[in-house]
C-alpha positions as CSV (number, residue, x, y, z in Angstrom):
1,M,0.0,0.0,0.0
2,N,2.9,2.4,0.8
3,V,4.5,1.7,-2.6
4,S,1.3,2.6,-4.4
5,L,0.9,5.8,-2.4
6,Q,4.5,6.9,-2.9
7,N,4.4,6.2,-6.7
8,G,1.0,7.8,-7.1
9,L,2.0,11.0,-5.3
10,S,5.3,11.2,-7.2
11,Q,3.5,10.8,-10.5
12,L,1.0,13.5,-9.5
13,K,4.0,15.9,-9.4
14,W,4.6,15.5,-13.1
15,I,0.9,15.6,-13.9
16,R,0.6,18.8,-11.9
17,F,3.2,20.6,-14.0
18,K,2.1,19.0,-17.3
19,H,-1.4,20.2,-16.8
20,S,-0.8,23.8,-16.0
21,R,1.7,26.3,-14.7
22,A,2.4,25.9,-11.0
23,P,4.9,27.3,-8.5
24,L,8.2,25.6,-8.8
25,M,8.1,25.0,-5.0
26,D,5.3,22.5,-5.6
27,M,8.0,20.2,-7.1
28,E,9.5,20.0,-3.6
29,R,6.2,19.7,-1.8
30,F,5.0,16.7,-3.9
31,D,8.4,15.1,-3.5
32,D,8.2,15.4,0.3
33,A,4.7,14.1,0.4
34,S,5.8,10.9,-1.4
35,R,8.4,10.3,1.3
36,G,6.6,10.7,4.6
37,T,3.6,11.7,6.7
38,L,4.9,15.2,7.5
39,G,5.4,16.1,3.8
40,A,1.9,14.7,3.0
41,L,0.4,16.9,5.8
42,K,2.2,20.0,4.4
43,L,0.9,19.3,0.9
44,L,-2.6,19.0,2.2
45,I,-2.3,22.3,4.1
46,F,-1.1,24.2,1.0
47,G,-3.8,22.7,-1.1
48,R,-1.9,22.0,-4.3
49,G,-2.8,19.5,-6.9
50,G,-6.6,19.2,-6.9
51,F,-8.9,16.5,-5.6
52,V,-6.8,13.4,-6.5
53,R,-3.9,14.9,-4.7
54,S,-6.0,15.6,-1.6
55,F,-7.5,12.1,-1.8
56,G,-4.0,10.5,-1.9
57,V,-2.8,12.6,1.0
58,V,-5.8,11.7,3.2
59,I,-5.1,8.0,2.6
60,A,-1.4,8.5,3.4
61,L,-2.4,10.1,6.7
62,G,-5.0,7.5,7.4
63,A,-2.3,4.8,7.0
64,L,-0.9,5.9,10.4
65,L,-3.9,4.3,12.0
66,L,-3.7,1.1,9.9
67,G,-1.3,-0.7,12.2
68,P,-3.1,-0.1,15.6
69,L,-6.6,-0.8,14.1
70,A,-5.4,-3.9,12.2
71,Q,-4.1,-5.3,15.4
72,Q,-7.5,-5.0,17.0
73,V,-9.2,-7.0,14.2
74,V,-8.1,-10.4,15.5
75,K,-8.5,-11.1,19.2
76,Y,-7.0,-14.1,21.0
77,E,-9.0,-15.3,24.0
78,S,-8.5,-18.2,26.3
79,K,-11.9,-19.8,27.0
80,A,-12.9,-22.6,29.3
81,V,-14.3,-25.5,27.3
82,E,-16.5,-28.0,29.1
83,S,-16.3,-31.7,28.6
84,L,-18.8,-34.2,30.0
85,E,-16.1,-36.8,30.3
86,G,-13.2,-37.0,32.7
87,A,-14.9,-35.7,35.9
88,S,-16.3,-37.9,38.6
89,V,-16.8,-38.0,42.4
90,N,-18.6,-40.4,44.6
91,R,-21.7,-39.7,46.7
92,A,-23.2,-42.0,49.4
93,L,-26.7,-43.4,49.0
94,N,-26.5,-45.7,52.0
95,Y,-24.1,-46.7,54.7
96,T,-24.0,-50.2,56.2
97,G,-20.4,-50.6,57.3
98,A,-20.4,-52.4,60.7
99,L,-18.9,-55.5,62.3
100,P,-20.2,-57.6,65.2
101,G,-18.1,-56.9,68.3
102,T,-18.3,-58.3,71.8
103,T,-16.3,-55.4,73.2
104,S,-19.0,-52.9,72.5
105,P,-22.1,-52.6,74.6
106,T,-24.1,-52.0,71.4
107,G,-22.9,-55.3,69.8
108,F,-21.3,-53.7,66.8
109,V,-18.0,-51.9,66.1
110,P,-17.2,-49.6,63.2
111,I,-15.1,-50.7,60.3
112,L,-11.5,-49.6,59.9
113,P,-12.1,-46.9,57.3
114,L,-14.5,-45.1,59.6
115,K,-12.1,-45.3,62.5
116,S,-9.4,-43.8,60.3
117,A,-11.8,-41.1,59.2
118,V,-12.6,-40.1,62.8
119,Y,-8.9,-39.9,63.7
120,N,-8.3,-37.9,60.5
121,G,-11.0,-35.4,61.5
122,L,-9.7,-35.1,65.0
123,F,-6.0,-34.8,64.4
124,A,-5.5,-33.5,60.9
125,E,-4.0,-30.0,61.3
126,N,-4.0,-29.1,57.6
127,G,-7.5,-27.7,57.7
128,R,-8.6,-30.1,54.9
129,P,-10.5,-33.0,56.5
130,G,-12.0,-33.9,53.2
131,A,-8.7,-34.1,51.3
132,S,-8.8,-38.0,51.3
133,L,-11.9,-38.1,49.1
134,A,-11.1,-39.8,45.8
135,F,-12.1,-38.0,42.6
136,E,-11.4,-37.9,38.9
137,C,-10.6,-34.7,37.1
138,Q,-8.4,-35.2,34.1
139,T,-7.9,-31.6,33.3
140,G,-7.2,-30.4,36.9
141,N,-10.2,-28.0,36.7
142,C,-13.7,-29.5,37.1
143,T,-17.1,-28.5,38.3
144,W,-20.3,-30.4,39.3
145,D,-24.0,-29.4,39.5
146,H,-25.4,-29.5,43.0
147,Y,-25.9,-33.0,44.2
148,E,-27.1,-34.8,47.4
149,T,-25.2,-37.3,49.4
150,L,-25.6,-39.2,52.7
151,G,-23.3,-37.7,55.2
152,V,-22.7,-36.6,58.8
153,C,-23.7,-33.2,60.0
154,S,-22.4,-31.4,63.1
155,E,-24.2,-28.8,65.3
156,G,-22.8,-26.6,68.1
157,I,-24.7,-24.8,70.8
158,D,-23.3,-22.5,73.5
159,L,-24.8,-23.7,76.9
160,T,-23.0,-21.1,79.0
161,P,-26.2,-19.0,79.7
162,F,-27.8,-22.2,81.1
163,I,-25.1,-23.0,83.7
164,D,-26.3,-23.4,87.3
165,Q,-24.3,-23.8,90.5
166,Y,-24.0,-27.4,91.6
167,C,-23.0,-28.6,95.0
168,A,-22.4,-32.3,95.7
169,S,-23.9,-33.8,98.9
170,N,-20.5,-34.1,100.5
171,A,-19.2,-30.7,99.2
172,T,-17.8,-28.3,101.7
173,F,-18.6,-24.6,101.7
174,G,-17.0,-22.9,98.8
175,D,-16.3,-26.2,97.0
176,C,-19.3,-26.3,94.7
177,G,-19.2,-26.7,90.9
178,W,-21.5,-26.1,88.0
179,Q,-24.0,-28.1,85.8
180,V,-26.2,-27.7,82.8
181,P,-29.8,-29.1,82.4
182,Q,-28.5,-31.9,80.1
183,G,-26.8,-33.5,83.1
184,A,-23.2,-32.7,82.5
185,K,-21.4,-31.1,85.5
186,L,-18.2,-29.9,87.0
187,N,-17.9,-31.0,90.7
188,N,-15.6,-28.1,91.6
189,S,-13.2,-25.4,90.2
190,L,-10.4,-28.0,90.1
191,E,-12.0,-29.7,87.2
192,V,-10.9,-27.4,84.4
193,F,-12.2,-29.4,81.5
194,S,-14.8,-32.2,81.1
195,M,-16.3,-34.1,78.2
196,T,-19.7,-35.8,78.7
197,S,-21.0,-38.1,75.9
198,Q,-24.7,-38.9,75.3
199,V,-26.2,-41.3,72.8
200,P,-29.9,-42.0,72.1
201,A,-31.3,-44.4,74.6
202,A,-33.2,-47.5,73.4
203,H,-36.5,-46.1,74.5
204,G,-36.0,-43.0,72.3
205,D,-35.0,-39.9,74.2
206,L,-33.1,-38.3,71.3
207,P,-33.6,-38.2,67.5
208,H,-32.9,-41.6,66.0
209,S,-30.5,-40.0,63.4
210,M,-28.2,-38.7,66.1
211,I,-24.9,-40.5,66.4
212,M,-23.6,-38.8,69.5
213,K,-23.9,-35.7,71.6
214,L,-20.9,-34.3,73.5
215,I,-21.1,-31.7,76.2
216,F,-17.9,-29.9,77.1
217,M,-17.5,-27.9,80.3
218,G,-14.6,-26.0,81.8
219,T,-13.7,-23.4,84.3
220,E,-11.1,-21.4,82.3
221,A,-12.1,-19.2,79.4
222,Y,-10.3,-19.5,76.0
223,D,-9.0,-15.9,76.3
224,G,-9.0,-15.7,80.1
225,L,-6.3,-14.9,82.6
226,A,-4.4,-17.5,84.5
227,G,-6.3,-18.5,87.6
228,E,-9.5,-16.7,86.6
229,I,-12.6,-18.8,87.1
230,K,-15.0,-18.4,84.2
231,P,-17.2,-21.5,83.9
232,W,-18.5,-22.3,80.3
233,A,-20.4,-25.1,78.5
234,K,-20.8,-26.1,74.9
235,Q,-22.8,-28.8,73.3
236,C,-21.8,-30.5,70.0
237,S,-23.6,-33.3,68.2
238,L,-23.1,-35.5,65.2
239,S,-26.1,-36.8,63.2
240,A,-26.7,-38.7,60.0
241,C,-28.1,-36.3,57.4
242,V,-28.5,-35.5,53.7
243,Q,-26.2,-32.8,52.4
244,T,-26.5,-30.8,49.2
245,L,-22.9,-30.2,48.0
246,E,-21.2,-27.7,45.7
247,T,-18.0,-29.3,44.4
248,T,-15.3,-27.8,42.3
249,V,-11.7,-28.8,41.5
250,S,-9.2,-26.0,40.8
251,N,-5.7,-26.7,39.8
252,G,-6.1,-30.3,41.1
253,V,-7.3,-29.3,44.5
254,M,-10.9,-30.1,45.4
255,S,-13.2,-27.7,47.3
256,E,-16.6,-28.6,48.7
257,T,-19.3,-26.4,50.3
258,V,-22.4,-27.7,52.0
259,V,-25.2,-25.7,50.4
260,H,-28.0,-27.3,52.4
261,S,-28.5,-30.1,54.9
262,D,-31.5,-32.0,56.3
263,V,-31.5,-34.0,59.5
264,N,-34.3,-36.4,60.3
265,Q,-35.5,-35.4,63.8
266,T,-37.8,-38.5,64.3
267,I,-37.5,-40.1,67.7
268,L,-37.8,-43.9,67.5
269,D,-38.3,-46.5,70.2
270,N,-35.7,-49.3,69.7
271,T,-36.4,-51.3,72.9
272,D,-37.6,-54.2,70.7
273,L,-35.7,-54.7,67.5
274,D,-37.7,-57.8,66.6
275,D,-41.0,-56.0,66.4
276,G,-41.2,-56.3,62.6
277,H,-40.5,-52.6,62.0
278,D,-37.7,-51.1,60.1
279,H,-35.2,-49.5,62.6
280,N,-32.8,-48.2,60.1
281,V,-32.1,-44.5,59.9
282,Y,-33.6,-42.7,56.9
283,S,-33.0,-39.2,55.6
284,I,-35.1,-37.8,52.7
285,G,-33.6,-35.8,49.9
286,S,-35.1,-32.9,48.1
287,D,-36.5,-35.2,45.3
288,G,-38.0,-37.7,47.8
289,S,-35.1,-40.2,47.6
290,A,-34.4,-42.0,50.8
291,Y,-30.8,-42.2,52.1
292,M,-30.3,-44.9,54.7
293,V,-27.8,-45.7,57.5
294,S,-28.4,-49.2,58.7
295,L,-29.1,-49.8,62.4
296,D,-26.0,-51.9,62.7
297,A,-23.8,-49.1,61.4
298,M,-25.5,-46.6,63.7
299,L,-25.0,-48.8,66.7
300,S,-21.3,-49.3,65.8
301,M,-20.8,-45.5,65.7
302,R,-22.4,-45.1,69.1
303,G,-20.1,-47.8,70.6
304,P,-16.7,-47.3,72.2
305,A,-14.5,-48.1,69.2
306,A,-15.6,-45.1,67.2
307,F,-13.4,-42.9,69.4
308,N,-11.2,-45.6,70.8
309,R,-12.4,-44.9,74.3
310,T,-15.2,-46.0,76.7
311,V,-18.3,-44.1,75.6
312,T,-21.5,-45.4,77.2
313,D,-24.9,-43.9,78.1
314,S,-23.4,-42.9,81.4
315,T,-21.5,-39.7,81.9
316,V,-17.8,-39.8,81.3
317,V,-15.9,-36.9,82.9
318,V,-12.2,-36.5,82.3
319,N,-10.6,-34.3,84.9
320,L,-7.4,-32.4,84.2
321,T,-6.3,-31.5,87.6
322,V,-3.9,-28.8,86.5
323,G,-5.0,-26.4,83.7
324,I,-3.5,-23.4,82.0
325,S,-3.2,-21.6,85.3
326,S,0.0,-23.4,86.1
327,G,1.3,-23.6,82.5
328,K,1.3,-27.4,82.3
329,T,-1.3,-30.1,82.0
330,F,-1.4,-33.7,83.1
331,F,-3.3,-35.2,80.3
332,D,-5.6,-38.2,80.6
333,P,-4.3,-41.1,78.5
334,D,-7.2,-40.7,76.2
335,V,-5.7,-38.9,73.1
336,V,-9.2,-38.0,71.9
337,T,-9.8,-35.9,75.0
338,E,-6.4,-34.3,74.5
339,A,-7.5,-33.2,71.0
340,F,-10.6,-31.5,72.3
341,Y,-8.7,-29.9,75.1
342,W,-6.0,-28.6,72.8
343,N,-8.4,-27.2,70.2
344,Y,-10.4,-25.4,72.9
345,Y,-7.4,-23.3,74.0
346,E,-5.8,-23.1,70.6
347,Y,-8.7,-21.7,68.5
348,A,-11.6,-19.3,69.3
349,D,-14.2,-21.9,68.1
350,G,-11.9,-24.9,68.4
351,L,-14.5,-27.4,69.7
352,Y,-17.0,-26.5,66.9
353,M,-14.2,-26.7,64.3
354,L,-13.1,-30.1,65.5
355,M,-16.6,-31.5,65.3
356,R,-17.1,-30.0,61.8
357,D,-13.8,-31.6,60.7
358,T,-14.8,-35.0,62.2
359,A,-18.2,-34.8,60.5
360,T,-16.6,-34.0,57.1
361,S,-14.1,-36.8,57.4
362,M,-16.9,-39.3,58.3
363,T,-18.9,-38.1,55.3
364,V,-15.8,-38.9,53.1
365,A,-15.8,-42.4,54.6
366,F,-19.5,-42.9,53.8
367,R,-18.9,-41.8,50.2
368,G,-16.0,-44.2,49.7
369,F,-17.8,-47.3,51.1
370,G,-18.1,-49.8,48.2
371,A,-21.6,-50.7,46.9
372,D,-23.3,-47.9,49.0
373,A,-21.7,-45.2,46.9
374,E,-22.2,-44.2,43.3
375,P,-20.2,-41.8,41.0
376,V,-21.6,-38.4,40.1
377,A,-20.5,-37.1,36.7
378,G,-19.2,-33.6,36.4
379,R,-17.7,-31.4,33.7
380,A,-14.0,-31.2,33.0
381,L,-12.9,-27.7,32.1
382,S,-9.9,-27.0,29.8
383,D,-8.6,-23.8,28.4
384,E,-8.5,-23.5,24.6
385,L,-7.2,-20.6,22.6
386,H,-10.0,-19.0,20.5
387,V,-9.5,-16.5,17.7
388,S,-12.3,-14.0,17.2
389,V,-12.6,-11.4,14.4
390,R,-14.0,-8.0,15.4
391,W,-15.3,-6.8,12.1
392,A,-15.9,-3.3,13.3
393,F,-12.1,-2.7,13.5
394,A,-11.7,-4.3,10.0
395,V,-13.9,-1.6,8.3
396,F,-11.3,1.1,8.3
397,P,-8.3,-1.0,7.0
398,V,-10.5,-2.4,4.3
399,V,-11.7,1.1,3.2
400,L,-8.1,2.3,3.3
401,V,-6.9,-0.5,1.0
402,F,-9.8,0.1,-1.4
403,G,-9.1,3.8,-1.3
404,T,-5.4,3.2,-2.1
405,A,-6.4,1.1,-5.1
406,L,-8.8,3.8,-6.3
407,F,-6.1,6.5,-5.9
408,L,-3.7,4.4,-7.9
409,V,-6.2,4.0,-10.7
410,A,-7.0,7.7,-10.7
411,A,-3.2,8.5,-11.0
412,I,-2.9,6.1,-13.9
413,Y,-6.0,7.6,-15.6
414,H,-4.7,11.2,-15.3
415,T,-1.3,10.2,-16.5
416,E,-2.9,8.8,-19.7
417,K,-5.3,11.7,-20.0
418,T,-2.5,14.4,-19.8
419,G,0.0,12.4,-21.8
420,T,2.5,12.7,-19.0
421,Q,5.6,10.4,-19.0
422,V,5.7,7.8,-16.1
423,W,8.6,9.3,-14.3
424,K,7.3,9.1,-10.7
425,S,10.2,9.8,-8.4
426,S,13.0,9.3,-11.0
427,A,16.0,11.6,-10.3
428,L,17.2,11.2,-13.9
429,A,14.0,12.8,-15.2
430,V,14.8,15.9,-13.1
431,L,18.5,15.9,-14.2
432,F,17.9,15.5,-17.9
433,H,14.8,17.8,-18.2
434,G,15.7,20.8,-16.0
435,L,14.7,24.4,-16.1
436,D,15.0,26.5,-19.3
437,D,17.5,29.3,-19.5
438,D,15.0,32.1,-18.7
439,T,13.9,30.3,-15.5
440,K,17.4,29.7,-14.4
441,A,18.2,33.4,-14.9
442,Q,15.7,34.2,-12.1
443,F,17.9,32.2,-9.6
444,G,21.2,33.8,-10.8
445,H,21.6,36.0,-7.7
446,V,20.6,33.3,-5.2
447,S,23.5,31.8,-3.2
448,N,21.9,29.2,-0.8
449,L,19.1,26.7,-0.6
450,E,16.8,28.7,1.6
451,E,16.9,31.6,-0.8
452,Q,16.3,29.3,-3.7
453,M,13.2,27.9,-2.0
454,S,11.9,31.4,-1.3
455,V,12.3,32.4,-5.0
456,A,10.7,29.1,-6.1
457,K,7.5,30.0,-4.4
458,D,6.9,32.8,-6.8
459,V,8.3,31.3,-10.0
460,K,5.6,29.4,-11.9
461,V,6.7,26.8,-14.5
462,Q,5.1,24.2,-16.7
463,L,6.3,21.0,-18.3
464,G,6.8,21.6,-22.0
465,E,9.0,20.9,-25.1
466,S,12.1,22.8,-26.1
467,D,13.0,23.8,-29.6
468,D,15.1,20.6,-30.1
469,G,12.3,18.4,-28.7
470,G,13.6,17.9,-25.1
471,S,11.2,18.3,-22.2
472,L,11.9,21.0,-19.7
473,L,10.3,23.1,-17.0
474,R,9.7,26.6,-18.4
475,T,8.0,29.7,-17.2
């Protein structure tokens, strides 16, 4: 395009002088216009050469915008493309994992994967209790529609406002403790931390879906001062439930959020398991589907092996005779109690957090239990490079190209019409066909280029023929 513009403007120079008399300075202006933008702008300002000249100069100036606009025509974008293959994660429809056990008062003990899940929830300090959940995501970035699964939900309640003073029958004056309506108690201020477990009784005093309820009590506040007595109480529970999950995988790391959960609050009498009724635990999903935890599995989780400690219907209180007031603690051998005690003092909501992590880890165990689980297909996301054409930015370059072609055709037409030789920017044409003698005489007194250019503005010449047939510029 630049070649066409340069040649066209150079040829217009000869057409200009062939057609009529014009200031000799126009020779310089046309020559500058064919060499660059500044020269073209000067030629446009001085208005020499007619419409075709103006048209060519405008195109030359418009070519300055050609590069930036042409770059905007094609846009390269990275877009996420979904594939219905290569993304899968399990959900639990039922859970029946349990083994007969003579060591448990319930007659059943949990299977090893569930035991492992409980310990993972209690002691994993990475903040990712669900990290062991197996999934497939071939691209490393996947997403799933909301789906439901059988799981374990946790709930925490602050019982501190309901604490009452409690004095044992043999307590001396000033040696009383505290208790809550649920039955958990601290005998005196020396018992800095206690954990009381409760499970649904056979006659049905708690919801049948409840796995366990734990009541924590203590005399030292999380952020209290050493030796300051501030009794507190918190209740945490674990229950079988149906969870609606939002699952995503980003850069190979899974993230799950519980969007909604439903817990069956039905209270069931289990004093006679041979009464012909179904004593399994059922939770109903949003579409009416039933998610089941077998009675055997529920009894195994209420037994002692689930937490590797003695958990019965009776109250179990672990006394830590020396608390934070002395800077050291004589822990009970039960490492589970140590975990709760540690989390209470380490984190503001440490007890609730520990129960949430345990519930999440148990849910992962449910979802990985053999025939009771089924895969949920998701969408694998991959980034692909897309090329899009923005036609609005292409209009100007296209018009400019067509305008250049039209200008070139116009220059050729006027060359033929005026009978001008095709000399364009040829230096030989200027050397061999110079000024006539009369015109040269007008520059006889000029000694430098600036003065010559000044005189050339007032000297008008025209391309013509000499007496011997040679072409020359003459006044």
